[in-house]
C-alpha positions as CSV (number, residue, x, y, z in Angstrom):
1,M,65.2,63.2,137.0
2,I,68.7,64.2,138.4
3,D,70.3,67.6,138.4
4,Q,71.3,68.5,134.9
5,E,74.7,69.3,133.6
6,P,75.7,72.9,133.4
7,T,74.4,74.6,130.2
8,T,76.7,77.6,130.2
9,P,79.9,77.3,128.1
10,H,82.1,79.0,130.6
11,V,82.1,80.0,134.3
12,G,85.1,81.8,135.6
13,T,86.2,81.7,139.2
14,V,83.5,81.4,141.8
15,H,84.1,83.7,144.7
16,L,82.4,82.2,147.8
17,L,81.7,84.1,151.0
18,G,80.5,82.1,154.0
19,A,82.3,78.9,153.1
20,S,82.9,77.9,156.8
21,G,79.2,78.0,157.7
22,F,76.7,75.2,157.7
23,V,75.3,75.9,154.2
24,G,78.5,77.3,152.9
25,K,80.5,74.1,153.4
26,H,78.0,72.1,151.3
27,V,77.9,74.8,148.6
28,R,81.7,74.7,148.3
29,L,81.7,70.9,148.0
30,A,78.9,71.1,145.3
31,L,80.7,73.7,143.3
32,E,84.1,71.9,143.4
33,A,82.4,68.6,142.5
34,E,81.3,70.4,139.3
35,G,84.9,71.1,138.5
36,L,84.6,74.8,139.2
37,V,87.4,76.9,140.5
38,V,86.3,78.2,143.9
39,T,88.1,80.9,145.9
40,T,86.8,81.6,149.4
41,H,86.8,85.0,151.0
42,R,86.3,85.9,154.6
43,A,83.2,88.1,155.0
44,P,84.0,91.4,156.6
45,R,82.3,92.2,159.9
46,L,79.9,95.0,159.2
47,R,77.5,96.9,161.4
48,L,74.8,99.4,160.3
49,G,71.9,101.1,161.9
50,A,69.4,101.3,159.0
51,R,65.6,101.3,158.9
52,D,65.1,101.1,155.2
53,V,66.8,100.0,152.0
54,R,67.8,103.6,151.1
55,E,69.8,103.8,154.3
56,V,71.4,100.4,153.6
57,I,72.5,101.6,150.1
58,A,73.8,104.9,151.5
59,G,75.9,102.9,154.0
60,I,77.9,101.1,151.4
61,D,81.6,101.7,151.8
62,D,83.3,102.6,148.5
63,A,86.5,101.2,149.7
64,L,84.9,97.8,150.3
65,V,83.4,97.8,146.8
66,H,86.9,98.6,145.4
67,D,88.4,95.7,147.3
68,I,85.8,93.3,146.1
69,R,86.1,94.4,142.5
70,A,89.8,93.6,142.7
71,W,88.9,89.9,142.9
72,L,86.9,89.8,139.7
73,H,87.5,89.0,136.1
74,P,84.9,88.7,133.3
75,G,82.7,85.6,133.7
76,D,83.3,85.3,137.5
77,V,80.5,84.7,139.9
78,I,80.1,85.8,143.5
79,V,78.2,83.4,145.7
80,N,77.2,84.9,149.1
81,V,76.2,82.4,151.8
82,A,77.6,84.6,154.6
83,G,75.2,86.0,157.1
84,L,74.2,86.3,160.8
85,I,71.5,84.1,162.2
86,G,71.9,84.3,166.0
87,G,72.3,87.2,168.4
88,G,70.1,90.2,169.2
89,D,72.2,93.1,167.9
90,P,70.1,94.7,165.1
91,D,73.0,96.7,163.7
92,A,75.1,93.5,163.4
93,F,72.1,91.8,161.7
94,T,71.8,94.6,159.2
95,G,75.5,94.7,158.5
96,A,75.8,91.0,157.8
97,N,72.5,90.3,156.1
98,A,71.8,93.6,154.2
99,L,74.9,95.8,153.9
100,L,77.3,93.1,152.7
101,P,75.0,91.8,150.0
102,A,74.3,95.4,149.0
103,A,78.0,96.0,148.6
104,L,78.4,92.8,146.5
105,A,75.5,93.8,144.3
106,R,76.9,97.2,143.7
107,T,80.2,95.6,142.7
108,V,78.9,93.1,140.2
109,A,76.6,95.8,138.7
110,S,79.7,98.1,138.2
111,T,81.6,95.4,136.3
112,G,78.9,94.6,133.8
113,S,80.5,91.1,133.3
114,T,80.1,89.3,136.6
115,R,77.1,87.9,138.5
116,L,75.9,87.4,142.1
117,V,74.0,84.5,143.7
118,H,72.9,85.6,147.1
119,V,71.4,83.0,149.5
120,S,68.6,84.7,151.3
121,S,65.7,83.1,153.3
122,A,62.0,82.4,152.9
123,A,61.7,84.1,156.3
124,V,61.4,87.4,154.4
125,Q,57.8,86.4,153.7
126,G,57.1,85.6,157.3
127,S,53.9,83.7,157.9
128,S,52.4,84.4,154.4
129,R,50.2,81.4,153.7
130,T,52.0,80.9,150.3
131,L,55.6,81.6,149.6
132,T,56.0,83.3,146.2
133,A,58.9,84.7,144.4
134,A,57.1,87.9,143.6
135,G,54.9,88.3,146.6
136,A,55.1,91.1,149.2
137,L,57.7,90.8,152.0
138,S,56.5,90.4,155.5
139,P,59.4,89.9,157.9
140,F,58.6,89.3,161.5
141,N,61.8,89.7,163.5
142,G,65.3,91.3,163.4
143,Y,66.8,88.4,161.3
144,S,64.0,88.3,158.7
145,R,63.9,92.1,158.5
146,S,67.7,92.3,157.8
147,K,67.4,89.5,155.1
148,A,64.5,91.5,153.5
149,L,66.6,94.6,153.4
150,G,69.4,92.7,151.8
151,E,67.1,91.3,149.1
152,L,65.7,94.8,148.4
153,A,69.2,96.3,148.1
154,V,70.4,93.5,145.8
155,Q,67.4,93.9,143.5
156,S,67.7,97.6,143.5
157,L,71.4,97.7,142.7
158,A,71.8,94.7,140.4
159,P,68.4,93.8,138.9
160,E,70.0,92.1,135.8
161,A,73.1,90.6,137.5
162,A,72.0,89.1,140.7
163,T,69.7,86.4,142.0
164,C,68.4,85.8,145.5
165,L,67.8,82.2,146.4
166,R,65.2,81.7,149.1
167,P,65.4,78.4,151.1
168,A,63.1,77.9,154.1
169,S,64.1,75.5,156.9
170,V,67.4,73.8,156.0
171,H,68.5,70.6,157.5
172,G,71.6,68.5,157.8
173,R,73.3,65.9,160.1
174,D,75.5,68.5,161.7
175,R,72.8,71.2,162.3
176,G,71.3,71.8,165.8
177,V,67.9,72.6,164.4
178,T,67.8,69.2,162.7
179,R,68.7,67.5,166.0
180,A,66.0,69.4,167.8
181,V,63.4,68.5,165.1
182,V,64.4,64.8,165.4
183,A,64.1,64.9,169.2
184,L,60.7,66.6,169.0
185,A,59.3,64.2,166.3
186,S,60.5,61.2,168.3
187,S,58.8,62.3,171.5
188,V,55.3,62.2,172.9
189,A,55.0,65.9,172.1
190,S,55.1,65.3,168.3
191,T,52.0,67.1,167.1
192,T,50.6,68.7,163.9
193,L,47.3,70.2,163.1
194,A,44.6,67.9,161.7
195,P,44.5,66.4,159.1
196,G,48.3,66.8,158.7
197,T,48.1,67.3,154.9
198,A,49.4,70.9,154.8
199,S,52.7,71.3,152.9
200,T,55.8,72.3,154.9
201,P,58.9,73.8,153.2
202,Q,61.8,71.7,154.5
203,H,65.0,71.5,152.6
204,H,68.0,69.1,152.6
205,V,71.2,71.2,152.8
206,E,72.7,69.3,149.8
207,N,69.6,70.2,147.7
208,V,70.2,73.8,148.6
209,A,73.8,73.5,147.6
210,A,72.8,71.9,144.3
211,A,70.4,74.7,143.6
212,V,73.2,77.3,144.1
213,R,75.4,75.3,141.8
214,R,72.6,75.2,139.2
215,L,72.2,79.0,139.4
216,V,75.9,79.5,139.0
217,T,76.3,77.2,135.9
218,M,73.1,77.7,133.9
219,A,73.1,79.7,130.7
220,E,69.6,81.1,131.3
221,N,69.4,84.4,133.1
222,P,67.6,83.6,136.4
223,P,65.0,86.0,137.8
224,P,65.8,88.3,140.7
225,V,64.2,85.9,143.2
226,V,64.1,82.1,143.0
227,L,62.4,79.9,145.6
228,Q,64.3,76.8,146.8
229,P,62.3,73.9,145.2
230,D,59.7,72.2,147.4
231,E,60.6,68.7,148.5
232,G,57.1,67.3,148.8
233,F,56.6,67.1,152.6
234,T,53.4,67.4,154.5
235,T,53.5,68.3,158.2
236,Y,52.4,64.7,159.1
237,N,54.8,62.8,156.9
238,F,57.7,65.1,157.7
239,L,57.4,64.4,161.4
240,M,56.9,60.6,160.8
241,L,60.1,60.6,158.6
242,M,62.2,62.5,161.1
243,S,61.0,60.2,164.0
244,G,61.5,56.9,162.1
245,G,57.8,56.1,161.9
246,R,56.3,57.6,165.1
247,R,52.8,58.9,164.3
248,P,52.3,62.5,165.5
249,H,49.3,63.6,167.4
250,L,46.6,65.5,165.4
251,A,45.6,68.7,167.2
252,P,42.5,70.7,166.4
253,R,43.0,73.2,163.6
254,R,41.7,76.1,165.8
255,L,45.1,76.0,167.6
256,G,46.9,77.3,164.5
257,P,46.0,81.0,164.9
258,L,47.0,80.7,168.6
259,V,50.5,79.5,167.6
260,S,50.8,82.3,165.0
261,G,49.8,84.9,167.6
262,L,52.3,83.6,170.1
263,R,55.0,83.7,167.4
264,G,54.1,87.3,166.5
265,A,54.2,88.5,170.1
266,S,57.5,86.7,170.8
267,A,59.0,88.3,167.7
268,R,58.4,91.7,169.3
269,Y,59.3,90.9,172.9
270,L,61.6,87.9,172.9
271,P,63.2,87.5,169.4
272,V,64.9,84.1,170.1
273,A,61.7,82.5,171.2
274,G,60.0,84.0,168.2
275,K,62.4,82.2,165.8
276,Q,61.8,78.9,167.6
277,L,58.0,79.3,167.4
278,R,58.3,80.1,163.7
279,R,60.0,76.7,163.2
280,L,57.3,75.0,165.3
281,E,54.6,76.8,163.2
282,L,56.1,75.3,160.0
283,M,55.6,71.8,161.5
284,L,52.2,72.5,162.9
285,R,50.5,74.6,160.2
286,G,52.8,74.2,157.3
287,Q,53.1,76.7,154.5
288,D,52.4,76.4,150.8
289,Q,54.8,77.6,148.1
290,E,54.4,78.2,144.4
291,M,56.5,76.1,141.9
292,S,60.1,77.2,141.8
293,W,61.6,78.7,138.7
294,L,64.3,76.1,139.0
295,T,61.8,73.3,138.9
296,E,60.2,74.8,135.8
297,H,63.7,74.7,134.2
298,G,64.3,71.0,134.9
299,F,66.2,71.1,138.2
300,T,65.6,68.4,140.8
301,G,67.7,68.2,143.9
302,P,69.9,65.1,144.2
303,R,68.8,64.2,147.8
304,R,65.4,62.4,147.9
305,H,63.4,61.2,150.9
306,E,65.7,58.2,151.2
307,A,68.5,60.6,152.1
308,W,66.3,62.2,154.7
309,I,65.6,58.8,156.2
310,D,69.3,58.1,156.5
311,M,70.1,61.5,157.9
312,A,67.3,61.2,160.6
313,E,68.4,57.7,161.5
314,E,72.0,58.9,162.0
315,V,70.8,61.8,164.2
316,R,68.6,59.5,166.3
317,A,71.5,57.0,166.7
318,A,73.8,59.7,167.9
319,R,71.2,60.5,170.6
320,R,71.0,57.0,172.0
321,P,73.2,56.4,175.1
322,Y,73.6,52.7,174.3
323,P,73.5,50.4,171.2
């Protein structure tokens, strides 16, 4: 099955924030390929020291809401792919990943005729054994805490007009994380926990962009949280695919809790290392997820495993010093 045609009779202008970022560039291409009118907006640089969602909501600048509202007409959709991934400034994380989506949610709720699609992250559920749309949030570092606050604010302010999409690990030819995974999978250090059959939530960036497009164009009213659909990888076959066929080592399962413990400690004392260990944990232990609402409504991402093979081969070829 391929991604279905839009089922909504009319979508106004799509206002895209974060169009220059890794995911945002692909989202813009997917929306424009659908024939939609896309207007890009530069995300304001915001900072906020907030410990809970009430403080995030209290920090919304009315002038910013007024400026955003001036963009909008009935039927318009805001797509927010802007956000901060790196760095260690908690106030900057909160400003970019929580305060901005909160301001966008307040704006669409005040119009009564526009919608918001906010790209969040499965990191908000941390190391939960199963990712669920309705499960408890369990962030583990500054980034995931700020994304969790952003989701809570959006759901509080625009429960009927906003949807948070949660991808997990997103890959593309031009992403550093993907290059690092290919390098690891191709090396003697490639390892996963025996027997290697655990699911691992890995997403092709073009499938994420297609999911955003589907949420923008569908007539059905999506729920407040939607998981990015699973692409069917196990820890073993994902590493084999990314390496071009190299079989990873199978490590004893008892090492899994050790990796999780190291990741938890690093999240507290060395946040950058904690993020890298989280990615390693997804390849070692994997993580289950429930079926996505999008899958239940007929969506299938356009990029299958063949596209992953091509992407990994291109990344490997770029690493070789000679033909």
